[in-house]
Every structure is written in C-alpha cells, then in structure tokens.
C-alpha positions in Angstrom: 3.0 12.2 -21.8 3.3 13.0 -18.1 3.7 16.7 -18.8 0.6 16.5 -21.0 -1.3 14.8 -18.2 -0.2 17.5 -15.7 -1.5 20.1 -18.1 -4.7 18.2 -18.8 -5.4 18.0 -15.1 -4.5 21.7 -14.7 -2.3 20.9 -11.7 -0.1 24.0 -12.1 -3.1 26.4 -12.1 -4.7 24.7 -9.1 -1.5 24.8 -7.1 -0.9 28.5 -8.0 -4.4 29.3 -6.8 -3.7 27.7 -3.5 -0.1 28.9 -3.1 0.2 32.3 -4.9 3.5 34.1 -5.0 3.6 37.7 -3.7 4.2 40.3 -6.5 7.5 41.6 -4.9 9.1 38.1 -4.4 10.8 38.1 -7.8 10.7 34.4 -8.3 11.3 33.0 -11.8 8.9 30.1 -11.4 5.5 29.7 -9.7 4.7 27.2 -6.9 2.6 25.3 -9.5 5.6 25.0 -11.8 7.8 23.8 -9.0 5.2 21.1 -8.0 5.0 20.1 -11.7 8.8 19.8 -11.9 8.9 17.7 -8.8 6.2 15.4 -10.2 8.1 15.0 -13.5 11.3 14.2 -11.5 9.4 11.7 -9.3 8.0 10.0 -12.5 11.5 9.8 -14.0 12.0 6.3 -12.5 15.4 7.2 -11.1 16.7 5.6 -7.9 17.0 8.8 -5.9 13.9 11.0 -6.0 14.6 14.8 -6.1 18.4 14.2 -5.9 20.5 16.5 -8.0 17.3 18.0 -9.3 18.9 20.6 -11.6 21.0 17.9 -13.3 17.8 15.9 -13.9 16.3 18.9 -15.8 19.5 19.8 -17.7 18.8 17.4 -20.6 15.1 18.1 -20.6 13.3 20.7 -22.8 12.6 22.9 -19.9 11.1 25.8 -21.9 8.7 23.4 -23.7 7.6 21.9 -20.4 7.3 25.0 -18.3 7.2 28.0 -20.7 9.7 30.3 -22.4 12.3 31.9 -20.2 12.2 29.1 -17.6 15.6 27.4 -17.0 16.7 24.4 -15.1 18.6 26.6 -12.6 15.4 28.1 -11.5 14.5 24.8 -9.8 17.3 24.9 -7.3 17.3 23.5 -3.8 16.0 26.8 -2.2 13.1 27.1 -4.6 11.9 23.5 -4.1 12.5 23.7 -0.4 10.4 26.8 -0.1 7.7 25.1 -2.1 7.6 22.2 0.4 7.5 24.7 3.2 4.5 26.5 1.6 2.7 23.2 1.2 3.3 22.4 4.8 2.1 25.8 5.9 -1.1 25.5 3.9 -1.6 22.0 5.4 -0.4 18.9 3.6 -3.7 17.1 3.6 -5.7 20.2 2.9 -3.4 21.0 0.0 -3.6 17.6 -1.6 -7.3 17.2 -1.0 -8.2 20.6 -2.5 -6.3 19.7 -5.6 -7.5 16.1 -5.9 -11.2 16.7 -5.2 -11.2 19.5 -7.8 -9.6 17.3 -10.4 -11.8 14.3 -9.5 -15.0 16.3 -9.9 -13.9 18.0 -13.2 -12.8 14.7 -14.8 -15.7 12.6 -13.2 -13.1 10.3 -11.6 -14.8 9.9 -8.1 -16.6 6.6 -7.7 -19.2 5.4 -5.2 -16.6 3.9 -2.9 -13.4 5.3 -1.3 -10.7 2.7 -0.4 -8.2 3.5 2.3 -5.0 1.8 3.4 -1.7 2.7 5.0 2.0 2.0 4.4 5.3 3.0 6.0 8.0 5.1 4.4 11.4 4.9 5.9 13.6 8.0 6.2 17.3 8.5 6.9 18.7 11.0 9.3 18.4 12.0 13.0 15.8 14.6 13.8 16.2 17.0 16.7 14.1 16.4 19.8 12.7 19.9 19.8 9.6 20.1 17.6 8.7 22.7 15.0 5.9 25.1 15.7 2.6 23.4 15.4 4.3 20.2 14.4 1.7 17.3 14.5 3.7 14.3 13.4 7.3 13.3 13.0 9.5 10.3 12.1 9.5 7.5 14.7 10.3 3.9 14.9 7.4 1.5 14.6 6.2 -1.6 12.8 7.9 -1.4 9.5 5.9 -2.8 6.6 9.0 -2.7 4.4 11.2 -4.6 6.9 13.5 -1.6 7.8 13.1 -1.6 11.6 16.5 0.1 11.8 15.2 3.3 10.3 12.7 5.9 11.5 9.6 6.1 9.4 6.4 7.9 8.6 3.0 6.3 8.0 1.2 7.3 4.8 -2.6 6.9 4.7 -3.9 7.0 1.1 -7.5 6.8 -0.1 -8.3 6.0 -3.7 -11.5 5.9 -5.7 -12.9 5.3 -9.2 -11.9 3.2 -12.2 -8.1 3.6 -12.0 -7.7 4.1 -8.2 -7.6 7.9 -8.4 -5.8 9.2 -5.2 -8.4 11.3 -3.4 -7.0 11.8 0.1 -3.7 11.5 1.8 -2.5 12.0 5.4 0.9 11.7 7.0 1.2 10.2 10.4 3.9 9.5 12.9 5.9 6.3 12.3 4.3 4.5 15.3 0.7 5.3 14.4 -1.8 2.5 14.6 -3.9 1.5 11.5 -6.9 0.8 13.8 -6.9 4.5 14.7 -5.7 6.2 11.5 -8.0 4.4 9.1 -11.2 5.2 10.9 -10.3 8.8 11.9 -9.3 9.5 8.3 -12.6 8.1 7.0 -14.5 10.4 9.4 -12.6 13.4 8.2 -13.3 12.4 4.6 -17.0 12.0 5.4 -17.1 15.5 6.9 -15.2 17.0 3.9 -17.5 15.1 1.4 -20.6 16.7 3.0 -19.0 20.2 2.8 -18.6 19.9 -0.9 -21.8 18.0 -1.5 -20.1 14.8 -2.7 -22.8 12.5 -1.5 -22.5 9.6 0.9 -19.6 7.4 -0.3 -18.9 3.9 1.1 -15.5 3.7 2.8 -13.6 0.4 2.2 -10.9 -0.9 4.5 -9.2 -4.1 5.6 -9.7 -5.9 8.9 -7.9 -3.3 10.9 -10.7 -0.9 9.8 -13.6 -3.1 11.0 -14.0 -2.4 14.7 -13.7 1.3 14.4 -16.0 1.3 11.4 -18.7 -0.6 13.4 -18.4 2.0 16.2 -18.9 4.8 13.7 -21.8 3.2 11.8 -24.1 6.1 12.6 -21.7 8.5 10.9 -20.8 6.7 7.7 -21.3 3.8 5.4 -18.5 1.2 5.2 -17.3 -2.1 3.8 -14.7 -4.0 5.6 -13.1 -7.4 6.0 -14.1 -9.0 9.3 -11.2 -10.0 11.7 -11.1 -13.8 12.0 -10.6 -13.7 15.8 -14.2 -12.5 16.4 -16.3 -15.4 17.9 -19.2 -14.8 15.5 -16.8 -14.8 12.6 -15.3 -18.1 13.6 -18.8 -19.6 13.6 -19.7 -18.2 10.1 -16.4 -19.1 8.5 -16.9 -22.8 9.4 -20.4 -22.9 8.0 -21.3 -26.0 5.9 -24.5 -24.7 4.4 -25.2 -25.6 0.8 -26.5 -22.2 -0.5 -23.2 -21.1 -2.1 -23.5 -18.8 -5.2 -20.8 -19.5 -7.8 -19.1 -16.5 -9.4 -16.4 -16.0 -12.0 -12.7 -16.7 -11.3 -13.3 -19.5 -8.8 -15.2 -17.4 -6.2 -18.2 -18.6 -4.2 -20.2 -16.4 -1.9 -22.8 -16.9 0.8 -24.7 -14.0 2.5 -25.7 -13.7 6.1 -27.7 -11.1 8.1 -25.8 -10.3 11.3 -26.1 -8.0 14.2 -22.8 -7.3 15.9 -22.1 -4.6 18.5 -25.8 -3.6 18.1 -25.2 -2.7 14.5 -27.2 -4.5 11.7 -24.9 -5.7 9.1 -24.7 -7.8 5.9 -21.9 -10.4 6.1 -20.7 -12.2 3.0 -18.7 -15.4 3.4 -16.3 -15.6 0.4 -14.5 -18.7 -0.8 -11.6 -18.4 -3.3 -10.4 -21.5 -5.0 -7.0 -19.9 -5.9 -6.6 -18.7 -2.3 -7.5 -22.1 -1.0 -4.8 -23.9 -3.1 -2.3 -21.3 -2.0 -3.2 -21.4 1.7 -3.4 -25.2 1.9 0.2 -25.4 0.6 1.3 -22.9 3.3 -0.6 -25.0 5.9 1.2 -28.1 4.8 4.6 -26.4 5.2 3.6 -25.2 8.7 2.5 -28.7 9.7 5.8 -30.2 8.4 7.9 -27.5 10.1 6.1 -28.0 13.5 6.6 -31.8 13.2 10.4 -31.3 12.6 10.8 -28.9 15.5 8.6 -30.9 17.9 10.5 -34.1 17.1 13.8 -32.5 18.1 12.3 -31.3 21.3 10.8 -34.7 22.2 14.0 -36.5 21.4 15.9 -34.4 23.8 13.1 -34.7 26.4 13.1 -38.5 26.1 16.7 -38.6 27.2 16.1 -36.4 30.3 15.7 -37.7 33.8 13.2 -36.1 36.3 13.1 -36.2 40.0 9.4 -36.9 40.2 6.6 -37.8 37.8 5.0 -34.4 38.2 8.2 -32.8 36.8 8.0 -35.1 33.8 4.4 -34.4 33.2 5.0 -30.6 33.5 7.8 -30.7 30.9 5.4 -32.5 28.5 2.6 -30.0 29.1 4.8 -27.0 28.3 5.1 -28.2 24.7 2.6 -26.1 22.7 1.5 -27.5 19.4 -1.1 -26.3 16.9 -1.4 -29.3 14.6 0.1 -32.2 16.6 -0.5 -34.0 19.9 1.9 -35.9 22.2 1.1 -39.2 23.8 3.6 -40.3 26.5 4.3 -42.8 29.2 6.2 -42.1 32.4 8.6 -44.7 33.5 10.4 -44.9 36.9 14.0 -45.8 37.0 16.0 -47.1 40.0 19.6 -46.0 40.4 21.9 -46.9 43.3 23.9 -44.1 44.9 27.3 -45.7 44.8 29.8 -46.6 42.1 30.3 -50.0 40.5 28.1 -53.1 41.1 25.5 -52.4 43.8 25.8 -54.3 47.1 23.0 -56.3 48.6 22.2 -53.4 51.0 22.6 -50.6 48.5 20.2 -47.7 48.5 18.5 -46.6 45.4 17.2 -43.3 44.1 14.1 -43.2 41.9 14.1 -41.1 38.7 11.6 -40.7 36.0 11.8 -40.7 32.2 9.2 -40.2 29.6 8.6 -42.1 26.4 6.7 -39.7 24.2 5.3 -40.1 20.7 4.3 -37.4 18.3 1.3 -37.7 16.0 -0.8 -35.4 13.9 -4.0 -34.0 15.5 -6.3 -34.7 12.6 -9.2 -32.8 14.3 -7.2 -29.6 14.5 -5.8 -30.0 11.0 -9.3 -30.5 9.6 -10.5 -27.4 11.5 -7.7 -25.3 10.0 -8.3 -26.7 6.5 -11.9 -25.6 6.7 -10.9 -21.9 7.0 -8.5 -21.9 4.1 -9.6 -19.8 1.1 -12.4 -18.2 3.1 -12.9 -14.7 4.5 -15.8 -12.6 5.5 -16.8 -9.2 4.2 -19.2 -6.9 6.1 -21.1 -3.7 5.4 -23.7 -1.6 7.1 -25.0 -0.4 3.7 -27.9 -2.8 2.9 -29.2 -1.0 -0.2 -26.5 0.1 -2.7 -24.1 -2.8 -3.0 -25.2 -6.3 -4.1 -23.4 -9.3 -2.8 -21.3 -9.6 -5.9 -20.5 -5.8 -5.8 -19.3 -6.2 -2.2 -16.7 -8.6 -3.4 -15.8 -6.5 -6.5 -15.3 -3.3 -4.5 -13.3 -5.0 -1.8 -11.0 -6.7 -4.3 -10.1 -3.2 -5.6 -8.4 -2.6 -2.3 -5.4 -4.4 -3.7 -4.9 -1.7 -6.3 -4.4 0.8 -3.5 -1.6 -1.4 -2.2 -0.2 -1.5 -5.8 0.0 2.3 -5.6 2.1 2.0 -2.5 4.6 -0.1 -4.4 4.9 2.7 -6.8 5.5 5.3 -4.1 7.9 3.2 -2.0 11.6 3.4 -2.7 12.7 1.6 0.4 13.7 5.0 1.8 13.6 8.7 0.8 17.2 8.9 -0.3 17.1 12.5 -1.3 19.2 15.6 -0.7 19.1 16.5 3.0 17.9 20.0 2.1 14.4 18.6 1.4 14.1 16.4 4.5 15.8 18.4 7.2 12.4 19.1 8.8 9.6 16.7 9.4 7.2 19.2 7.8 9.0 18.8 4.5 8.8 15.1 4.7 5.0 15.4 4.9 4.9 17.8 2.0 7.1 15.5 -0.1 4.7 12.6 0.7 1.9 14.8 -0.9 4.1 15.3 -4.0 4.6 11.5 -4.3 0.9 11.0 -4.1 0.5 13.6 -6.9 3.1 11.5 -8.9 0.8 8.5 -8.4 -2.2 10.5 -9.6 -0.5 11.7 -12.8 0.9 8.2 -13.5 -2.5 6.6 -13.0 -4.3 9.2 -15.1 -1.8 9.0 -18.0 -2.1 5.2 -18.0 -5.9 5.4 -17.8 -6.0 7.9 -20.7 -3.7 5.8 -22.9 -5.6 2.6 -22.3 -9.0 4.3 -22.7 -7.9 5.7 -26.1 -6.6 2.3 -27.2 -9.9 0.7 -26.3 -12.0 3.5 -28.0 -10.0 3.4 -31.2 -9.5 -0.4 -31.2 -5.7 0.1 -31.4 -2.9 -1.8 -29.7 0.7 -1.3 -28.7 3.5 -3.9 -28.5 4.4 -5.0 -25.0 7.8 -6.1 -23.7 7.7 -9.4 -25.6 6.3 -7.8 -28.9 2.8 -9.0 -28.4 -0.1 -6.7 -29.0 -1.8 -5.2 -25.9 -4.5 -2.7 -25.1 -3.3 -2.4 -21.5 0.3 -1.2 -21.6 1.9 0.2 -18.5 3.2 3.8 -18.5 6.5 2.5 -17.1 6.9 0.5 -20.3 5.9 3.5 -22.4 8.4 5.6 -20.6 11.2 3.2 -21.6 10.1 3.2 -25.2 10.9 7.0 -25.2 14.4 6.6 -23.8 16.0 7.0 -27.2 14.3 10.3 -27.9 16.6 13.3 -27.7 16.7 17.0 -28.4 19.5 18.3 -30.6 20.3 22.0 -30.4 21.6 23.7 -33.5 23.3 27.0 -32.8 24.9 29.2 -35.6 25.1 32.8 -36.4 21.7 33.1 -37.8 20.2 29.8 -36.6 19.2 28.8 -33.2 17.0 25.7 -33.3 16.0 22.6 -31.4 15.1 19.3 -33.1 13.5 16.3 -31.5 15.0 13.2 -33.0 14.3 9.4 -32.9 10.5 9.7 -32.8 9.5 6.7 -34.9 6.0 5.9 -36.1 5.1 4.0 -32.9 6.2 6.8 -30.6 4.4 9.3 -32.8 1.2 7.2 -32.5 1.6 7.3 -28.7 2.2 11.0 -28.5 -0.8 11.9 -30.6 -3.0 10.0 -28.1 -2.1 12.6 -25.5 -3.3 15.6 -27.5 -2.0 18.8 -28.9 0.3 19.8 -26.0 2.2 16.5 -26.2 2.5 16.9 -29.9 3.9 20.4 -29.5 6.6 19.1 -27.1 7.7 16.5 -29.7 7.4 18.8 -32.7 4.5 16.9 -34.1 1.9 19.7 -34.2 0.6 20.8 -37.5 
C-alpha cells in the first residue's frame, strides 16, 4: 500500500527530475528509486531506521517494487549516502518543498491554512568542530523536547496543511534554535514561496511562541496564533466575566473581542473548554497540596530556629515565596542567661527571637488561578475569511502536526554511522522522514476516503467495524503475507501467499499497481 501510494504521488519521477543521474555514472538505481526505498524502510515500523538496509530489502519483492533488474544490493550504503549528499547539495528545504508543493497542487491537498510547529530530534555521535563547506546548521545541545539533554540534537520545523495534515514545508535548524525565531522566519519564507507559485495568501497557524513575531510581521502575512498568557491585555481578557458566551460542540464556549495590540488590529477569541477545565483544575489541586506539604516542612523548621533580632526573623519569613498560600506569624522574644545551670540573681540575659507561624490557603489567589483554567485566547489579523468557530477549528488542527512528530521521532536516529557522519546528511535524512510522514498520511487518507465512499468498514484491533483504521494497524494485518520462490529446471516463479479476502479487499482499494504487487491483477 505504501509502494502504491509512492507511485500514485509520483515521488520517484519528481525526485529524478530534481536529482538526475549523469549518463556516464553507471548507477543501477535512480535517485528517485533510492528515496522511495528509504521511504519504504522508514515506514517499515522497525526500531532502527535505515539500519542494515540491504537486509531489510532481502525479503521484499524488490523487482515488483522498483522494476525488473533491480536488486537489494543496489541499495547499499554508498548509494544511499550519495543520495543524501545530493539532496543536501540541492538544498534540503528546497528539495522537500519542490516535491511537496507539486504533489499538493496535483492532488488538491493544500488547504487555506498552513500550520507550523517544531520538535527536537536527538542524534548520537560527536561531530568535528570544523564545519562543512556552506554548512548552515549542525547538531548542538539545547532544550530537548524529548527529555534527552545528554544528546546533541537538531530542530525540525514542519508545516502541514489540508484535510490529513499534508506535510508542505520542512526546515532543519541547529539544536539550540529558538521557536520564537524559527517559526516566524519559516512562515515568511513560505509566504514568499507561495507568491512565487501563485498559491494565494494562506493563513499561518502557530502556538504562543509564534505570536509576538507574527504580530511584528502582520503587514507581510495573515496569521492565527494562541496569545501568550503573560501579556497584560491577555490577563485582562482571560478573567472576563461577560455573559455573551457562545456555546459550541464538545464542551467549548467562545467569546470574541476586537483588540489593538502593538498597533495591529486583531480579532481575539476567548475560548473555554470544559474538558480542559476539569483536567487543569485537578492539576491545580495537586499543585496546591504539594505547596502546602513543602511549606509546612519549611515552617516547622523555621519555628524551631532562634534569631538574634526581630528583623532577622521577619526576613526569614519574607523569603518564603508561595503562590497559593499565605503565612501569618507572631514574633516572640526569649530571654536566656549566659551561664550554665540555675541563673543567679545578678545573671545577665541575652535576648533571642522565635517565630510562631501559621500556614493558610490564600483563597483570593486560588480563586484567581481557578478563573484561568480551561481558558485560552486565540488571535488573528485576518478579519474576513475565518469565522469565530473556524478560528477554533483551525487552531485545534495544530495538535495533528504534533501527532506527526510522534510518528517521526524515534528517541534518536540510531542508524548506521555512514548516513549521519556529516550534519548535511542528517538534514537530508530529516527530509526523508518527512516524506515518510507524507506517504503514511496519504495512504491512510486514501484508505479512509475509499471506505467512506463505498460505505465499507474494516475490523479494528478489537474486531469492531471501523471506517477510520490506522495504516499502522493495516501494516500489521499484512505481516503474514510472504512471497514463495519456486525454482526448477523449466520453472522460475514467485507466488504471494496468505492473502485472505480481507487483505485482498484492502489491496484493491489502492488500485492496479497494488494489485499487481500482490498478484491480484486480472
């Protein structure tokens, strides 16, 4: 199914047009075929991507997938390494974008909004201090979104669009790159490219890290973003108690505002989510309880301390910083004589101070925090195209881009060092993984669309009928399918076995090429 999707998207032909082989090179496989092979490997759901690649292809029908005369040994380390080098030489973003925009326009997959986000991809290995010629980015340590601060990393910016989050744009950045910079700069580059190919004027969607930069670039592009909650005007709006809420489905309520911020006219949308409120209130309660426990321990210790003066005691109390509690205390002076034993009539005394503190909840602060739960603000400088409800709908699709990151991430690129010995190859491999995401998403979209159009279903993991199966589940359904080779004096034949009626039904949904691979063509 993935091979059929690669053919349907004409990825091989598009890559070959961008990265043609010279006639005297004598290569057995084209750059497009190498990219297709790496995509199939990346979609093989194995733990180590591109590791022992020839072994991965050895039990696959290579000639059926890539054409007669093509063998697994043609996809060796050198061939794939050279392919990554050619992608890098062409320009990783340029390569991916020229392929994706062409596919998006041919298949009508580009929607009115483009949603951008970033993630970090950890890499193993030490990289030499000397840079490659024209090297722009390289692995570095930075804030790791996958909690692997011990590893160097690269930042991947991915922008998606349309009904199934079609990957439209990718960029590789250094591991310490900031979202506040990369998201906006990438949107500006996409805007420029969109104008070159007459794509129109899409609306760029981003999270709160995107907002400030987007506002500054309002004259250059249209945008939709979540507003950071630390902005003074946002704090005022998020605590509003107006009664003109509009109820939507799934427990959402919205309330629009016309705002001017940084001299840019905007439409803000205050959003309340009942599900988010219940979740965030539970988190708040845990935070209050945790603070109470920790503060009680500190105060118990403080109550047993002696201070030389009342100011020292007051200073110790003032250094306790609490978000949801307050401390009330009394300072008490204590007289102690300097000698040992029972004090004499003329004994001298030193004065010490102790505090008697009491912890209690700050109900005003807690109520203030509770009012923000389940609420967030969306903003856009496009006042015409998106309705209030569409603003929320388009922003919620941002989470699907994050789901794509989960597909791409494998904690680290644990692949043969031949592929990642240069930072430029890491960037090229990131483009391949984004193509994997594209093919996976397209195959799943095509399968689900066909099921919906024909009013058919497939069994899911618990044997219930579904019209929305995942391609990962479909992949596992085909694990029992094998090719048997029969070789005799006058007979040399390959047979595809274990294709039951359910699998045959799935194969036929992907068209003639898929049927040929599985010997189902008429």
